[in-house]
N, C-alpha and C positions, 0 to 999 in steps of 0.2 A: 873284443878286439881293441887294441890300443896302438895308436900311431905316435911315434916319437918325433916331435918337431923341434929339433935343436935341444934347448934346455927345458922345454915344456912338454908335458905329457897330457894329451887330450883324449878323453874317452870318445870313441867313435860310435860304438853300438852299446846297447843295454839301456835299461830303464833306470833313471835316477829317482830314487825314492825320496819323497818329501818328508822331512822330519816333522813329527807332530810335537808341538810344544806341551809342556807340563800342564798349562792352563786348559788346553783343548782336551787332554787326557782326563783331567779332573771333571771337566764339563760333561764329557761323554759318560764317565763313570756315574756322575750324579743322575743323568737322564736314564741310564740303564738301571740303576738302583731304584729310581722312582717308578719305572715301568714294572720291575719285579715286585715292588711293594704293592702297586696297584693291582697286579694280577693275583697276588696273595690275598688282598682284601676282597676281590671279587670271588675268589675260590671259597674263602671261609664264610663270607656273608651269604652267598647263594647256597652253600652246603648246609649251613645252620638253618636257613629258612626252609629248605626242602626237608630237612630232618624233622623240624617242628611240625610242618604241615603233614608229613608222612606219619608222624606219631598220632595226630588227631584224625587223619583220614587215610585209609589204606589204598584208596584208588590211585592208580598210576598217573592218570592225567591231571588229577588235582596237584600231585606232587610236581609234575613237570611244569604245569602252568604257573605254579607259585615260584618255581625257579626262574622261569622266563620273566615274570613280572619283577622279581627281585633283581635280576640282572639288568633289565632296562632301567628300572628306577635308580639302581646304584650307579650305573654308568652315567646317567644324566646328572645325578648328584655330584659325582666325582668331577665331571667336566665343568659344571658351573662353579664348584668350589675352587678347583685349580685355576680356572680362568680369572675369577675375582682375585685370588691370592697373587697370581703372577702379574696381573694388570696393576694391582696396587703397588707391588714391588717395583715394577717398571716405571710407574709414575714417580715414585719416590727417588729412584736412582737418576731419572732424567732431571728432576728438579735440583738434586744435589749437584749434578754435573753442570747444569746451567749456572747455578750460583757460584760454583768454583771457577768456571770460565769467565764470568762477569767480574769477579774479584781479581782474577789474574790480569784481565785486560785493563781494569782501572788502575792497577798498580804500575802498569807499563806506561800510562799516560802522563804521570807526573814524576819529576825528579827534584828532590829537596837537597839543596847545597847549603852548608854552613860555612860562612866566610868570616874569619876573625878580622875586626877593624877597630883599632883604638881600644883594645882590651874588651871589646864587646863582640858578641857573636850575633851576626845577622843571618837569619834563616830566610832564604828566598826560594820560591818555588818556580821552577821553569817547566814549561811544556816543550818537549823536544820538537824541533822544527821538522815538519813533514813536507816533502816536495809536493807541489800541486799536481793533481792528476793529469793536467795537460802536458806538464813537462816530463813527468815520470809515471806513466800509467802502470808500469810493472810493479811499482811499490804498493799500489792499491790492490791490484788483482791477485798477486801471489799470496799475501796473508789471507785474503778472503777465501781463496780456493783451498788453502791449507786448513783453515778453520772449518769450512764446510766438509772437507774430507774427514777431519777428525770427528766432527759431530756425527757424520754418517757411520763411521766405524764404531763409535760408541753405541749408537742405536742398534747396529747389527749384532753387537756382542751381548746386548740385553736379551733376556728370555722373551719369547713370543707367547702371549697368553692364549692365542688360538691353537698353536701347536701343542702347548702344554695341556689344554683342555681336551683336545682330540687324543693325545697320547694317553692321558689318564682314563678316558672313557674306553679306548681300545684295549688297554691293559686289563681293565675291570671285566670287560666282556670276554676276553681270552681266558681269564681265570674262571669265569662262570661256566665255560663250556665243559669242564671236566665233570662236575656232578650232573649236568644236564644230559650229556651223552651217556654216562653210566646208568642214569635212571631210565633213559629211553631204551637201552639195550636189554634190560631185564624186566620180565613181567611179574614174576613172583614177588610178593611183598617182602618177605624176610630176606631173600636173595638180593632184592633191589637195595634194601637198606644196607646190607653188608657190602655190596658192590660200591655204593656211594661213599661209604666210610673208608673202604680200602683205597679207592682211586683218589679220594681227597687227601688221605694220609700220605700217599706216595707223592702227590703233587706238592703238598706242604713241605715235605722233606726236600724236594727238588728246589722249590722256590727259596726256602730258607738257606739252603747251601749255596745257591748262586748269589743270593743277596749278600751273604757273609763273605764270599770270595771276592765280589766286587768291592765291598766296603773294607776289605782287609782284616776282618775279624776271624775268629775261630769258626770253621765251617761246621764241625760236629756239634759244638755247643749251640750254635744258632739254629741248626736244623732240629735238634732235640727240643729247644725252647719253642720254636714255631709249631712243631708237631704236638707237644703237650698242650700248648694254648689252644690249638684247633680242636683237640679232643675235648677239652673242658668246655669250649663254646658249643660244640655239637651236643655234648651230654646235657648241658644245662637247658638248651633249647628243647631237646627231645623230652627230657623229664618234666619240664614245665607244661608242655602241651599234651603229653600222653594221657592225663586224666580226662581230657576233652574227647578222647576216642569213644568212651561209653556214651557221652552226651550226643555225639553225632550219630552213633548207631541207633539210639532210641528215637532221635528226631527223624531219621530216614525210615525207620520201621513204622512210625506213625503216619508219615506222608504216603508210604506205600499202602 
């Protein structure tokens, strides 16, 4: 509903949508892409570990426990690595901002004037007169408040290392759930291995496609690339640890 007030038209009802800037959109896309990559890493790492342990030992709970251990260890590693990386980046950006602000303030404190006198150029430096705080307190308060607000806004725009670490760990754990749930749902060894591979392949295609869509690249090529890379990782891990299956069977038969 719109009411006409003379020459002006004012909206009376309805929700005014806040426009999102391009910087905010890019920042959200980067966070989403990082979350997808973390989930993809958790999926592939946990699946490869479970496939390797499953090749060496056919017991279901060995396979599940190895996946849980890999998921927890990988999430902690991702959290610590992301925290250190983002904290270092934040410190560097804060130092650069402080250096830039200090140089800008120092440039405003001095004014150099060149005065020609008797065919000679005299360079004199003047410091602009600033009213005393007693006579004009607004002159002192307003720049300080503006400077504090600017520094606060700059700190808020910088990435938070705690949020980055928590997001990376959460994404890694979410990706690890796919092979873990599929291994828990199937008791038979052969069917369990097939189920883990199929579920992991579907999840790899999904994560690869979403990551390419967010990044603006070709969805099909990215999904195929991630899928083939995952298959290679699972095949290499399974084939390297499969010879240990006979060793573990002999050891268990001796112990029994």
